[in-house]
C-alpha angles and dihedrals in degrees: 000000000000124000120202122205121184131189142166107068124132148118119311136168121247110280092028131118138237134179121213123200131195130183124194110206118203137141094192114039137060113234112222120173117019127184153147129257129179139205124199122198111285093007136100122257111268137192117259103174141330135194131195128226099229127108088248092057118206123205130197123190132181111245090239093063102036111126092016106058128052125194122202138161145203107217094193089060097034086232128144126194133200116200108197118194133176090021119201131203088250089063088069108120146106107280118214128198118222127197126183132204123184092273108027147018125228131204133206124227093256135248124233120239116188122184111193142132 
């Protein structure tokens, strides 16, 4: 089993920054791709950014966050980070951490990010 714990959400003014963290706890499985997704009210969940485990790390970013958000990870801790800069009101959503093993994917409970003046 894999347990996902997220932290770092909150309320921030437009142009501000937040850093989200997510740790996938497991004694059994290897965590491969990790990432962040978000869901705004009335909208479908969408990809924000993902990062692979391998030495030749691959990154995927949604077009809407390129140049503003940076994803990184610490493989030894099975932890992924999302640094969010120059936040906009349209970034307001619940952000979910996703972690994948060979067989399954796991989701966190979500952390609220609100961008408002």
